[in-house]
N, C-alpha and C positions, 0 to 999 in steps of 0.2 A: 545526431541523436534526434529522435522523433519527440516532438512536444505532444502534451495531452491534447491541444487544439488541432494539431495536424493529424493525429490519429482519428480523432472524432470527424474531421473534415474528410478524410479518406473514406470512412465508413460512410459518410452522408453521399458521397460521390458515388461510391458502388451501389447505394441504395437509390440512386437517382433523385437525390434530394438537394436543395440548395444549401451551399456551404455557409457557415457562419463566421462572424468575426470574433466570437466568444463562445466557449462551451455553453455558458448560461443564457445565451441569447434567446432560444426558444425552448419550450418544454420538450420537444423532440431531441434537441441536441443535448439538453441536460440529461435526459434518459441515457443517450448513447454514452455521454461521459460517466455516468454511474456504471454502465456495464463495462466500459473500458477499465475502470478502477476495480470492479468486482474481479474481471479476469486477471488483472495485474496481482491482485491480492491472492488469487488462488495459485497462481503460479508461485508467488513468493512462499506461501505457506506450504507447499508441497516439496520442497526442495531445500537442502541446507546450504544455502547461499553464504559462502564465506565473505563476500563483500559487504553483506548486509549486517554482519556481527559488529558489535560494540562491546568492548571490555568495560565492565563495571565492576567495582569493588564493594563487597558488603561485609560489614562487621558482625560477627555473630558471638553469642554468648552461650556457656552451658545452661541447659535447662530452659531455654527459649524455643518455642516451637515455630514462631513465625517471624519473619523480618520484613521491613519495608525497603525497597530498593529504589533509590532515586532514578529518575528518568526511564523508569519502566512502564508498560502498559499491558493490556490485555493480551496482546499478540506475542509478547516476549517468551523466548525459551531459554532454559538455563541449562548450560553444559559443564559437565565436571571434566576439567582438563586431564 
């Protein structure tokens, strides 16, 4: 499996740039790292990946319009089984 650093270094190699020891070594490698993360996020968000699912349990009550779900964030999706 490729690591974040190895992907950034492959990009740098293709762009004829010097490869780095860490993604955050230079501003250029940091930019490439951010672009890699953006591409990964877009791929994750545009498909229903079963491996990325985590089952969470939420307790609800009648008359309540909202609920806080622990361990969730702004990228969470909710499915009704």
